[in-house]
C-alpha positions as CSV (number, residue, x, y, z in Angstrom):
1,X,0.3,-0.1,0.6
2,X,1.9,2.9,-0.9
3,X,-1.1,5.5,0.1
4,X,-1.3,7.4,-3.0
5,X,2.3,7.7,-3.8
6,X,1.9,5.3,-7.1
7,X,0.9,8.4,-9.6
8,X,4.4,9.8,-9.2
9,X,6.3,6.7,-9.0
10,X,4.6,4.8,-11.4
11,X,4.1,1.0,-11.9
12,X,7.9,-0.1,-12.0
13,X,8.7,2.7,-9.1
14,X,10.4,1.9,-5.5
15,X,9.0,2.8,-2.1
16,X,9.9,3.1,0.8
17,X,7.8,4.3,4.0
18,X,4.4,4.1,5.4
19,X,2.4,0.5,5.5
20,X,0.2,1.9,8.1
21,X,-1.2,4.5,11.1
22,X,-1.6,3.6,14.6
23,X,1.5,2.8,15.5
24,X,3.5,5.0,18.2
25,X,7.1,4.8,19.4
26,X,10.4,7.0,19.0
27,X,10.8,7.9,15.3
28,X,14.4,5.6,14.6
29,X,12.0,2.3,16.3
30,X,9.6,3.3,14.3
31,X,11.9,4.0,10.6
32,X,12.6,0.2,11.8
33,X,9.9,-1.0,12.2
34,X,8.4,0.4,8.5
35,X,11.7,0.0,6.7
36,X,12.7,3.4,6.5
37,X,16.2,2.8,6.2
38,X,18.8,3.7,4.2
39,X,19.7,0.8,3.2
40,X,15.9,-0.7,2.0
41,X,16.2,3.4,-0.1
42,X,19.2,2.1,-1.4
43,X,17.8,-1.3,-2.7
44,X,14.6,0.3,-4.3
45,X,17.0,2.3,-6.4
46,X,18.9,-0.1,-7.5
47,X,15.8,-2.4,-8.1
48,X,14.9,0.4,-10.3
49,X,17.9,1.3,-12.9
């Protein structure tokens, strides 16, 4: 679920971001929980090249 971003990233675009709502906690913990990490961003970028 990319929550509306698909119109910007297209069918083949990669997505790194929140996939739901309702989680709470420290920001670093939430980023890890949702996979919003530098490694994941790099992985998605490589996959689209």
